[in-house]
LOKOLBA-888127 format. One record per residue (C-alpha): residue number from 1; chain; x, y, z; residue in three letters. Coordinates in steps of 0.5 Angstrom, whole numbers. Example, Ala and Ser with C-alpha at 12.3 -4.5 7.8 and 13.67 -1.06 7.14 Angstrom:
     i   ch      c1      c2      c3    aa
     1    A      25      -9      16   Ala
     2    A      27      -2      14   Ser
END
This chain:
     i   ch      c1      c2      c3    aa
     1    A       5      25     -51   Met
     2    A       4      23     -44   Ile
     3    A      -3      23     -43   Ser
     4    A      -6      26     -36   Pro
     5    A      -8      19     -33   Pro
     6    A      -1      17     -34   Thr
     7    A       3      23     -32   Leu
     8    A      -1      23     -25   Leu
     9    A       1      16     -24   Leu
    10    A       9      17     -25   Ile
    11    A       8      24     -20   Val
    12    A       5      19     -15   Ile
    13    A      11      14     -16   Asn
    14    A      16      19     -16   Leu
    15    A      13      22      -9   Met
    16    A      12      15      -6   Phe
    17    A      19      13      -8   Leu
    18    A      22      20      -5   Val
    19    A      18      19       1   Gly
    20    A      21      11       2   Cys
    21    A      28      15       1   Gln
    22    A      27      20       7   Gln
    23    A      23      15      11   Gln
    24    A      29      10      11   Thr
    25    A      34      16      12   Glu
    26    A      30      18      17   Glu
    27    A      30      11      21   Thr
    28    A      37      10      20   Met
    29    A      42      11      26   Pro
    30    A      46      17      27   Pro
    31    A      53      17      25   Pro
    32    A      58      16      31   Val
    33    A      64      20      32   Ala
    34    A      71      17      31   Met
    35    A      75      17      37   Thr
    36    A      82      15      40   Glu
    37    A      78       8      41   Glu
    38    A      75       7      34   Ala
    39    A      79       1      31   Val
    40    A      79      -1      23   Gly
    41    A      74      -8      23   His
    42    A      79     -11      18   Phe
    43    A      86      -8      21   Cys
    44    A      84      -7      28   Gln
    45    A      89      -1      28   Met
    46    A      87       6      31   Asp
    47    A      83       9      26   Ile
    48    A      85      16      27   Leu
    49    A      92      14      25   Glu
    50    A      90      13      17   His
    51    A      89      18      12   Ala
    52    A      84      19       7   Gly
    53    A      76      18       8   Pro
    54    A      73      12      13   Lys
    55    A      66       8      13   Ala
    56    A      62       6      18   Gln
    57    A      57       0      18   Ile
    58    A      52       0      23   His
    59    A      49      -7      24   Leu
    60    A      42      -9      27   Asp
    61    A      43     -11      35   Gly
    62    A      50      -8      36   Leu
    63    A      51      -1      40   Pro
    64    A      57       1      36   Tyr
    65    A      59       1      29   Pro
    66    A      64      -2      26   Leu
    67    A      69       3      23   Phe
    68    A      73       2      16   Phe
    69    A      80       5      15   Ser
    70    A      78       6       8   Gln
    71    A      71       7       5   Val
    72    A      73       1       0   Arg
    73    A      74      -4       6   Asp
    74    A      67      -2       9   Gly
    75    A      64      -3       2   Ile
    76    A      68      -9       1   Ala
    77    A      65     -11       8   Tyr
    78    A      57     -10       5   Glu
    79    A      58     -14      -1   Arg
    80    A      62     -20       1   Met
    81    A      58     -26       0   Pro
    82    A      59     -29       7   Glu
    83    A      56     -22      10   Gln
    84    A      50     -24      13   Asn
    85    A      48     -19      19   Tyr
    86    A      43     -14      17   Lys
    87    A      46      -7      16   Ile
    88    A      42      -1      18   Ser
    89    A      47       4      16   Ala
    90    A      53       6      12   Ile
    91    A      56      12      13   Tyr
    92    A      62      15       9   Val
    93    A      67      21      10   Ser
    94    A      65      27       6   Asp
    95    A      70      30       3   Met
    96    A      67      35       0   Ser
    97    A      67      38       8   Lys
    98    A      74      35       9   Ala
    99    A      80      40      12   His
   100    A      85      35       7   Asp
   101    A      87      28       5   Trp
   102    A      90      27      12   Glu
   103    A      84      31      16   Asn
   104    A      78      29      14   Val
   105    A      74      30      20   Gly
   106    A      72      26      26   Arg
   107    A      64      28      25   Glu
   108    A      64      29      18   Asn
   109    A      59      23      15   Trp
   110    A      54      22      10   Ile
   111    A      50      16       8   Pro
   112    A      54      12       3   Ala
   113    A      48      12      -2   Ser
   114    A      48      19      -3   Ser
   115    A      55      20      -4   Ala
   116    A      59      22     -12   His
   117    A      65      17     -12   Tyr
   118    A      71      18     -15   Val
   119    A      73      11     -17   Val
   120    A      80      10     -20   Ala
   121    A      84      16     -18   Ser
   122    A      92      17     -16   Thr
   123    A      90      17      -9   Met
   124    A      90      11      -4   Thr
   125    A      87      10       2   Gly
   126    A      89       9       9   Gly
   127    A      91       2       8   Met
   128    A      95       4       1   Gly
   129    A      90       1      -3   Ala
   130    A      86       4      -8   Ser
   131    A      80       8      -6   Glu
   132    A      73      10      -7   Leu
   133    A      73      17      -5   Val
   134    A      66      20      -3   Pro
   135    A      64      27      -4   Phe
   136    A      57      30      -2   Ser
   137    A      58      35      -8   Asp
   138    A      59      33     -15   Gln
   139    A      62      39     -17   Asp
   140    A      68      38     -11   Asp
   141    A      68      30     -14   Ala
   142    A      70      34     -21   Arg
   143    A      75      38     -18   Lys
   144    A      78      32     -15   Phe
   145    A      78      29     -22   Val
   146    A      82      34     -25   Ala
   147    A      87      34     -20   Arg
   148    A      88      26     -19   His
   149    A      84      23     -24   Gly
   150    A      79      18     -23   Gly
   151    A      72      17     -26   Gln
   152    A      65      19     -22   Ile
   153    A      60      14     -20   Met
   154    A      54      13     -16   Arg
   155    A      55       7     -11   Leu
   156    A      50       3     -15   Asp
   157    A      54       4     -21   Asp
   158    A      60       1     -18   Ile
   159    A      62      -6     -20   Asp
   160    A      64     -11     -15   Asp
   161    A      70     -13     -18   Ala
   162    A      72      -5     -17   Leu
   163    A      71      -7      -9   Val
   164    A      73     -14      -8   Leu
   165    A      78     -15     -13   Asn
   166    A      82      -9     -13   Asn
   167    A      81      -8     -20   Thr
   168    A      81      -1     -23   Thr
   169    A      76       2     -28   Val
   170    A      81       2     -34   Met
   171    A      84      -5     -36   Pro
   172    A      92      -5     -35   Ser
   173    A      96      -6     -42   Asn
   174    A     101      -9     -37   Glu
   175    A     101     -17     -38   Pro
   176    A      98     -21     -33   Leu
   177    A     102     -25     -28   Glu
   178    A      99     -33     -28   Thr
   179    A     100     -37     -21   Ala
   180    A     104     -44     -22   Ile
   181    A      99     -49     -19   Ile
   182    A     103     -55     -16   Pro
   183    A     100     -61     -18   Asp
   184    A      97     -65     -13   Asp
   185    A     103     -70     -11   Asp
   186    A     108     -64     -10   Asp
   187    A     103     -61      -6   Tyr
   188    A     101     -66      -1   Arg
   189    A     109     -68      -1   Ala
   190    A     110     -61       2   Arg
   191    A     104     -61       7   Leu
   192    A     107     -68      10   Glu
   193    A     114     -64      10   Lys
   194    A     111     -58      14   Leu
   195    A     107     -63      19   Arg
   196    A     113     -67      21   Lys
   197    A     118     -61      22   Glu
END
């Protein structure tokens, strides 16, 4: 049984954590609606031409967010080792409120940290890669899994390998292909040939 002083300490800590989370979300810059001028950060293509959920990342000191044609691309940007800008907010499309896969809504955003993600479903994102499909309502995520497969996860539980390496949750039974790495002399000879052409 938990003693009254210990219980009081637990309650105070929980209140402090909830207060910190609310303060963080209150100080985040608001999401920006997608427009015809918005382009994907990696692909530099019109973001509205891509189906599926999107992401936007706000960096300290920049007036406009970076848009991403896929949620997975936005989370990959945040987790890349070479990413060194201070991120003030990450928003993702809320598929609980989306009309459909083709039309997720221009102003339909939720903080990335609050979403329930369907990982490794049969649906691919706007750039044709596997997608992290975000929902504000966990029941909506369950319904999506029933139709398209996958697994529901919170953002902190999604391993970097699922985001950065284009791997799936379940390992494949297919044999892995191995790249043939040329020896140094062959590699140098081909580079020299290219240089002379």
